[in-house]
C-alpha positions as CSV (number, residue, x, y, z in Angstrom):
1,M,-48.3,14.5,5.6
2,Q,-46.6,11.0,3.8
3,K,-44.1,9.3,5.9
4,I,-41.9,7.1,3.6
5,E,-39.3,4.0,5.2
6,T,-35.8,4.1,3.4
7,R,-32.6,2.4,4.4
8,I,-32.2,5.5,6.5
9,G,-34.8,5.5,8.3
10,T,-38.7,7.4,8.3
11,L,-38.7,10.4,5.9
12,D,-41.4,13.0,6.4
13,F,-43.1,15.1,3.8
14,T,-45.5,17.8,3.9
15,H,-47.6,16.1,2.1
16,D,-47.2,12.9,-0.6
17,F,-43.6,12.9,-1.4
18,A,-44.2,13.9,-5.1
19,N,-46.2,17.1,-4.2
20,G,-44.3,17.8,-1.1
21,Y,-41.2,18.9,0.7
22,P,-39.3,17.1,3.5
23,T,-39.8,18.5,7.2
24,D,-37.3,20.3,9.1
25,A,-36.3,17.3,10.9
26,T,-36.5,15.2,7.3
27,V,-33.9,17.9,5.6
28,E,-31.7,18.2,8.9
29,K,-31.0,14.0,8.2
30,L,-30.6,14.5,4.5
31,Y,-28.2,16.6,4.8
32,D,-26.2,14.4,7.6
33,E,-26.6,11.4,5.2
34,R,-25.3,13.3,2.4
35,D,-22.2,14.0,3.9
36,F,-21.9,11.0,5.7
37,Q,-22.2,8.7,2.5
38,R,-19.6,11.5,0.9
39,G,-17.1,11.1,4.1
40,C,-17.2,7.4,3.3
41,Q,-16.2,7.9,-0.3
42,A,-13.7,10.5,0.2
43,Y,-12.0,7.7,2.6
44,L,-11.4,5.2,-0.2
45,W,-10.4,8.1,-2.8
46,S,-7.9,9.3,0.0
47,L,-6.2,6.4,1.0
48,P,-2.9,6.3,-1.0
49,A,-2.2,10.2,-0.1
50,V,-3.3,9.5,3.8
51,S,-1.3,6.6,3.4
52,F,2.1,8.1,1.8
53,A,1.9,11.1,4.6
54,S,1.7,8.8,7.5
55,W,4.3,6.5,5.6
56,Q,6.2,9.9,5.3
57,R,5.4,11.0,9.2
58,G,6.3,7.7,10.2
59,V,9.8,8.0,8.9
60,T,10.6,11.6,9.1
61,K,9.1,12.0,12.5
62,G,9.6,8.8,14.0
63,L,12.5,7.4,12.8
64,G,14.2,11.0,12.7
65,A,15.2,11.2,8.6
66,Q,16.1,14.3,7.7
67,N,14.2,15.8,4.7
68,G,15.6,13.6,1.2
69,Q,17.4,10.7,3.7
70,I,17.2,7.8,2.7
71,V,16.5,5.2,5.5
72,A,17.5,1.5,5.6
73,I,14.4,-0.8,6.7
74,L,16.6,-4.2,7.5
75,S,15.1,-6.0,10.4
76,L,11.6,-7.5,10.8
77,E,10.7,-4.9,13.8
78,A,11.5,-1.9,11.4
79,R,9.6,-3.6,8.1
80,R,6.4,-3.7,10.6
81,G,6.0,0.3,10.1
82,V,5.4,-0.4,6.6
83,L,2.4,-1.9,5.4
84,T,2.9,-5.8,4.0
85,A,6.7,-4.9,3.6
86,N,8.1,-8.5,2.5
87,A,10.3,-10.0,5.0
88,T,12.9,-11.0,2.5
89,T,14.9,-8.2,0.7
90,P,16.0,-5.0,1.9
91,Y,14.5,-1.9,1.8
92,Y,15.7,1.6,1.2
93,L,14.1,4.2,1.0
94,G,13.4,8.5,1.2
95,F,10.8,10.8,1.6
96,A,11.3,14.9,-0.2
97,D,9.9,17.7,0.1
98,L,10.3,19.8,-3.4
99,S,8.9,22.7,-2.4
100,A,12.6,23.9,-1.1
101,G,13.9,23.6,-4.7
102,P,14.7,20.7,-7.0
103,L,16.2,17.6,-6.2
104,I,18.5,14.9,-7.9
105,M,18.2,11.0,-7.7
106,A,20.1,8.1,-8.9
107,I,18.8,5.1,-8.9
108,P,20.9,2.1,-9.6
109,T,21.7,0.4,-12.9
110,R,21.3,-3.5,-11.4
111,G,20.4,-5.2,-8.7
112,V,17.1,-3.5,-7.2
113,Q,13.5,-2.8,-7.8
114,G,11.8,0.4,-7.4
115,G,11.3,3.8,-8.7
116,I,10.1,7.3,-7.6
117,S,6.2,8.1,-6.8
118,D,4.4,11.3,-5.7
119,V,2.2,12.1,-2.6
120,W,-0.9,9.9,-4.3
121,Q,2.1,6.9,-4.8
122,R,1.9,7.3,-8.7
123,P,5.0,6.4,-10.3
124,I,6.6,9.7,-11.9
125,P,6.6,9.0,-15.7
126,G,9.7,8.1,-17.0
127,T,11.4,7.1,-13.6
128,E,11.0,3.3,-13.0
129,S,14.5,2.5,-15.1
130,P,17.8,3.0,-13.9
131,G,19.6,6.8,-13.9
132,T,20.1,9.9,-12.7
133,Y,16.8,12.0,-12.5
134,L,16.1,16.1,-12.0
135,I,13.2,16.0,-10.4
136,L,10.9,19.2,-10.4
137,A,8.1,20.1,-8.1
138,P,4.9,21.7,-9.8
139,G,5.7,25.4,-11.3
140,Q,9.4,25.1,-10.7
141,K,11.4,25.6,-14.0
142,V,14.0,23.8,-15.5
143,P,17.4,25.0,-14.8
144,D,19.4,26.7,-17.7
145,S,22.2,23.8,-17.3
146,V,20.9,20.5,-17.0
147,A,23.4,18.1,-19.1
148,G,23.7,14.7,-17.1
149,Y,20.0,14.4,-15.6
150,T,16.8,13.2,-17.3
151,V,14.2,15.9,-15.8
152,R,10.7,14.9,-14.6
153,Q,8.3,17.3,-13.4
154,S,6.3,16.0,-10.3
155,P,2.7,16.9,-10.0
156,T,2.7,16.8,-6.4
157,F,5.6,18.8,-4.0
158,N,6.4,15.4,-2.0
159,I,7.8,12.9,-3.4
160,F,9.2,9.2,-2.6
161,I,11.9,7.1,-3.7
162,G,12.1,3.5,-2.7
163,V,13.7,0.3,-4.0
164,R,14.6,-3.1,-2.7
165,L,18.0,-5.2,-3.1
166,T,17.4,-7.9,-5.2
167,D,20.6,-9.3,-5.7
168,A,21.6,-12.1,-4.1
169,D,25.4,-11.4,-4.3
170,P,26.0,-9.1,-1.1
171,A,29.1,-7.3,-2.5
172,Q,27.0,-6.3,-5.8
173,A,24.0,-5.4,-3.7
174,K,26.6,-3.3,-1.6
175,E,27.9,-1.9,-4.6
176,A,24.5,-1.0,-5.8
177,L,23.4,0.5,-2.8
178,A,27.0,2.5,-3.5
179,Q,24.6,4.4,-6.2
180,L,21.5,5.3,-4.5
181,Q,21.4,8.7,-4.3
182,M,19.0,12.0,-3.2
183,Y,20.7,15.7,-3.0
184,P,19.3,19.0,-3.4
185,Y,20.0,20.1,-7.0
186,A,21.8,22.9,-5.7
187,Q,24.8,20.9,-4.6
188,R,25.3,19.4,-7.5
189,D,28.5,20.7,-7.8
190,N,29.6,19.0,-4.7
191,P,27.3,16.3,-3.7
192,P,27.0,15.2,-0.2
193,K,28.2,12.2,0.9
194,A,25.1,9.7,1.3
195,E,24.1,8.7,5.1
196,I,21.7,6.2,5.3
197,L,20.2,6.1,8.1
198,D,19.8,2.4,9.5
199,V,17.0,2.4,11.7
200,G,17.6,-1.0,13.3
201,T,14.9,-2.3,15.6
202,K,13.4,0.9,16.1
203,A,9.8,0.6,16.3
204,W,7.5,2.9,14.3
205,S,4.5,3.0,11.8
206,G,3.6,4.3,8.6
207,L,-0.3,3.3,9.3
208,P,-3.0,5.6,8.5
209,P,-4.3,6.9,11.9
210,R,-8.1,6.1,13.0
211,G,-11.4,8.4,13.6
212,M,-10.5,11.8,13.0
213,A,-6.8,12.0,12.8
214,Y,-7.5,10.3,9.8
215,W,-9.0,13.4,8.5
216,E,-6.4,15.5,10.1
217,R,-4.2,13.8,7.8
218,L,-5.5,14.4,4.7
219,D,-6.3,17.9,5.3
220,D,-2.6,18.0,5.9
221,V,-2.3,16.9,2.1
222,I,-5.0,19.4,1.0
223,Q,-3.2,22.2,2.1
224,R,0.7,21.0,1.0
225,E,-0.4,19.8,-2.5
226,P,-2.1,20.9,-5.6
227,V,-5.7,20.3,-6.3
228,E,-5.7,18.1,-9.7
229,P,-8.3,18.5,-12.3
230,H,-9.7,15.1,-12.0
231,D,-10.0,15.6,-7.8
232,I,-12.3,18.4,-8.2
233,F,-15.9,17.0,-7.2
234,F,-14.0,14.9,-4.1
235,H,-12.7,18.2,-2.8
236,A,-16.0,19.7,-3.3
237,M,-18.1,16.9,-1.5
238,L,-15.5,17.4,1.7
239,R,-16.2,21.0,2.0
240,P,-19.6,20.8,3.9
241,L,-17.4,19.0,6.0
242,G,-14.4,21.3,6.7
243,L,-11.9,20.0,4.8
244,E,-11.1,23.0,2.1
245,K,-8.2,24.1,1.0
246,G,-6.3,27.5,2.0
247,K,-8.6,27.2,5.1
248,P,-8.0,26.1,8.7
249,F,-9.7,22.4,9.3
250,R,-12.0,23.2,12.2
251,P,-14.8,20.5,12.3
252,D,-18.1,21.5,14.7
253,A,-19.9,19.1,17.1
254,R,-21.8,17.6,13.7
255,Q,-18.7,17.9,11.3
256,T,-16.9,15.5,14.1
257,K,-19.9,13.1,14.2
258,I,-20.3,12.6,10.8
259,L,-16.5,12.4,10.0
260,T,-15.6,10.2,13.0
261,D,-18.4,7.8,11.7
262,A,-17.3,8.1,8.2
263,A,-13.9,6.8,9.3
264,L,-14.9,4.0,10.9
265,V,-17.5,3.1,8.0
266,G,-15.0,4.4,5.2
267,E,-12.5,1.5,6.8
268,A,-15.2,-1.3,7.3
269,M,-16.3,-0.6,3.6
270,A,-12.1,-0.6,3.0
271,K,-11.4,-3.6,4.5
272,A,-14.4,-6.0,2.8
273,N,-12.7,-4.4,-0.7
274,S,-9.7,-5.6,0.1
275,A,-10.7,-9.1,1.8
276,D,-13.8,-9.8,-0.4
277,R,-12.7,-8.7,-3.5
278,R,-15.0,-8.4,-6.5
279,F,-13.3,-7.4,-9.6
280,A,-13.7,-9.4,-12.9
281,G,-11.2,-11.3,-13.5
282,G,-9.5,-10.9,-9.8
283,R,-9.0,-14.3,-9.1
284,Y,-5.5,-16.2,-10.1
285,R,-7.6,-19.5,-10.9
286,S,-11.1,-20.5,-9.9
287,D,-10.0,-23.6,-7.9
288,A,-8.6,-21.6,-5.0
289,H,-9.2,-18.7,-2.8
290,W,-5.8,-16.5,-4.3
291,D,-6.9,-12.8,-5.9
292,F,-3.9,-10.9,-7.8
293,A,-3.2,-8.4,-5.0
294,L,-2.7,-5.5,-7.4
295,Q,-5.5,-5.2,-10.0
296,L,-3.2,-3.1,-12.2
297,D,-2.5,-3.3,-15.9
298,A,1.0,-3.5,-17.0
299,D,0.1,-2.3,-20.3
300,D,-1.5,0.5,-19.2
301,P,-1.0,1.5,-15.5
302,D,-1.9,5.0,-16.0
303,A,-5.9,3.7,-15.9
304,F,-5.4,2.0,-12.4
305,W,-5.6,5.6,-10.8
306,N,-9.1,5.9,-12.2
307,L,-10.2,2.8,-10.7
308,L,-11.5,4.1,-7.4
309,D,-12.3,0.5,-5.8
310,E,-9.4,-1.4,-7.2
311,R,-7.0,1.3,-5.8
312,A,-8.3,1.5,-2.3
313,S,-8.5,-2.3,-2.1
314,W,-4.6,-2.1,-2.4
315,F,-3.5,0.9,-0.8
316,Y,-5.9,0.1,2.2
317,E,-3.3,-2.8,2.7
318,A,-0.1,-2.1,0.7
319,V,2.5,1.1,-0.6
320,G,3.5,1.8,-4.1
321,A,2.1,0.5,-6.9
322,A,4.1,0.1,-10.3
323,A,4.1,-2.3,-13.2
324,G,6.8,-3.9,-12.3
325,M,4.4,-5.3,-9.2
326,A,1.7,-6.7,-11.5
327,P,3.6,-8.4,-14.9
328,K,1.8,-9.7,-17.8
329,R,5.0,-11.4,-18.8
330,P,8.5,-12.9,-18.0
331,G,11.2,-10.4,-17.1
332,P,12.7,-8.5,-14.1
333,S,9.4,-8.1,-12.2
334,S,7.7,-9.6,-9.2
335,A,4.2,-10.8,-8.8
336,Y,1.9,-11.0,-5.7
337,L,-1.0,-13.1,-4.8
338,S,-3.1,-12.6,-1.6
339,A,-5.5,-15.0,0.2
340,Y,-8.1,-13.9,3.4
341,K,-9.7,-17.3,3.7
342,D,-9.1,-21.0,3.8
343,K,-10.5,-23.9,1.3
344,A,-13.8,-23.9,3.0
345,G,-14.4,-20.5,2.7
346,G,-13.7,-18.9,6.7
347,W,-11.6,-16.0,7.7
348,L,-7.6,-17.1,8.2
349,D,-7.8,-17.3,12.0
350,G,-4.7,-16.8,14.4
351,G,-6.1,-19.3,16.6
352,R,-6.4,-22.6,14.3
353,S,-3.8,-24.4,12.2
354,Y,-3.5,-24.5,8.5
355,R,-1.7,-26.1,6.1
356,L,-0.6,-24.2,2.7
357,R,1.3,-27.2,-0.1
358,V,3.1,-25.1,-2.5
359,P,3.4,-27.1,-5.4
360,P,6.5,-28.5,-6.9
361,D,8.0,-26.6,-10.0
362,P,7.1,-22.8,-8.8
363,P,7.3,-20.6,-11.7
364,I,10.1,-18.2,-10.7
365,R,13.7,-17.4,-12.0
366,L,14.2,-16.3,-8.4
367,F,12.7,-17.0,-5.3
368,W,9.4,-17.5,-3.6
369,S,8.2,-16.4,-0.5
370,V,5.0,-16.5,1.5
371,T,4.3,-14.0,4.1
372,L,1.7,-13.1,6.8
373,Y,0.3,-10.2,7.9
374,D,-1.6,-8.6,10.9
375,V,-5.2,-7.5,10.0
376,D,-5.3,-4.3,12.4
377,T,-2.0,-2.8,11.2
378,R,-1.8,-4.9,7.8
379,A,2.0,-5.2,8.8
380,L,4.2,-8.3,9.3
381,I,2.6,-10.6,11.6
382,L,3.8,-10.0,15.4
383,N,4.6,-13.2,17.2
384,E,7.2,-14.0,19.9
385,Q,9.3,-16.0,17.3
386,K,9.9,-13.1,15.0
387,I,9.0,-15.2,12.4
388,A,6.7,-13.5,9.8
389,D,7.2,-15.7,6.3
390,R,9.0,-18.5,4.5
391,S,10.7,-18.8,1.4
392,S,12.5,-20.7,-1.0
393,R,15.6,-19.2,-0.4
394,M,15.3,-20.7,3.4
395,D,16.1,-24.2,4.3
396,L,12.8,-25.9,4.2
397,R,11.7,-29.7,4.4
398,E,10.5,-30.8,1.3
399,N,7.9,-33.9,0.4
400,K,8.9,-36.2,-1.9
401,D,7.3,-34.5,-4.9
402,G,9.3,-32.0,-4.3
403,S,6.2,-29.9,-3.1
404,V,6.6,-27.8,0.1
405,D,4.3,-27.6,3.1
406,I,3.9,-24.5,4.9
407,F,2.3,-24.2,8.3
408,C,0.7,-21.6,9.9
409,G,-0.8,-21.8,13.5
410,P,-0.2,-21.3,16.9
411,T,1.8,-24.4,17.5
412,A,4.6,-25.6,15.7
413,P,4.1,-29.0,13.9
414,A,6.2,-32.4,14.7
415,G,9.0,-32.4,12.1
416,F,8.4,-29.4,10.3
417,E,9.5,-26.7,12.4
418,K,11.9,-24.8,9.5
419,N,8.4,-24.8,7.6
420,W,6.6,-23.5,10.3
421,I,5.0,-19.2,10.9
422,P,3.6,-18.8,14.2
423,T,-0.1,-17.5,14.9
424,V,-1.8,-15.7,17.5
425,P,-5.0,-16.6,18.9
426,G,-7.8,-13.9,18.8
427,K,-6.5,-12.0,15.2
428,N,-7.3,-12.6,11.9
429,W,-4.3,-12.9,9.6
430,F,-4.2,-12.7,5.7
431,A,-1.1,-14.1,3.7
432,Y,0.8,-12.8,0.0
433,F,2.9,-15.1,-2.1
434,R,5.2,-13.5,-4.2
435,F,6.6,-14.7,-7.0
436,Y,10.1,-13.0,-7.7
437,Q,10.6,-12.7,-11.7
438,P,7.7,-15.3,-12.7
439,T,8.0,-17.3,-15.4
440,E,5.7,-18.7,-18.1
441,A,3.2,-20.9,-15.5
442,Y,2.3,-18.2,-13.2
443,F,0.9,-16.1,-16.4
444,D,-0.9,-19.0,-18.1
445,R,-1.8,-19.8,-14.7
446,S,-1.1,-23.5,-15.3
447,W,1.0,-23.9,-12.0
448,P,-1.9,-24.2,-9.5
449,L,-1.5,-22.6,-5.5
450,P,-3.5,-24.8,-3.4
451,D,-6.0,-22.5,-0.6
452,F,-5.1,-22.7,2.9
453,E,-6.5,-26.0,4.5
454,Q,-7.1,-26.8,8.6
455,A,-5.1,-29.0,9.9
């Protein structure tokens, strides 16, 4: 018998490794390790879909929205249900199940950013522009009369529409909102009046669950949606763990233990994959710790969905992904940088005080904002003051050279209260810096954005 020491412990073989078989105990250990490793990778793979399902569940069961109803997410409390929501522009969103029949969706012609996505949060091709769309589910036939609609087929039954109002003029924003519609195709001759559900300050959560609840949410997606060809191997990896389309999810004690561990380690991998990114070209500039939050090539956006790690890094902490969120040139878009460490390389800590100096002449046509998020929930940071961001739309104190100092910490710096974002001791946080309609100095990276420095 030969004993071999490995990273998963001692492996015993009847003879030497080349000429012997693993003992019964080692066979069991190897199968358990195989399924555990598969569970960890399946966690990273499934993040977009589980996040979608959790978000959908939060909106329908938590907020009481009907199938296809638009929900207004306006208050800070309501925004905390959305992963890394911005704290500046209004959100209007809705989820729909197409299994009952096609839907008509109208996206306003101006003053909004958004689109229509499937359950994997992939934009449905050809729905990024304003227009009136007829959305079909997999297998649904195009109706005989479709005049006036742009017909698109979703690869999944469950879909999402989301827009943010970007027009600063309240009258024009109200006009744009009145054009946002979603209703069954069967009601096309007598469209129902749009009833937008304003959830006010009601607390809810779209956060993917932890532990076994994560796999239960994934099973819900597996049972409701088609198995797509490029995901066949992931489905095969999950079968030994009890997750299989068309069969009830009833894990035994062994499967439960492995899946519980895989959910924990998988999330730890996802957290490391987001906060300490190791993607080529992912850093905005070499002189600071700001990363491009969304590693999507706007010239080839479809490729992003085949990048396991880049996709997981985004969907662990955010929702929705489209070319307009990772622009490569000026236009009607928004760009995102993320930071998790300070200038010295330490994790951003709620018990410490930091200064972020925003240099003069920021490369934006509309405005910029810096927003803080809680590491646990990846939602807007929760503090007593209910302040999560500062932006150029606010009355901030400027320095003589036109720069702006943003202070983040548990106490407000004297004289800079208007520039302060409160943090919570005992909790880490991270930040997004958003550029609304970025200009050339962002794209050629000539405009520097320094690190957070301990103050």
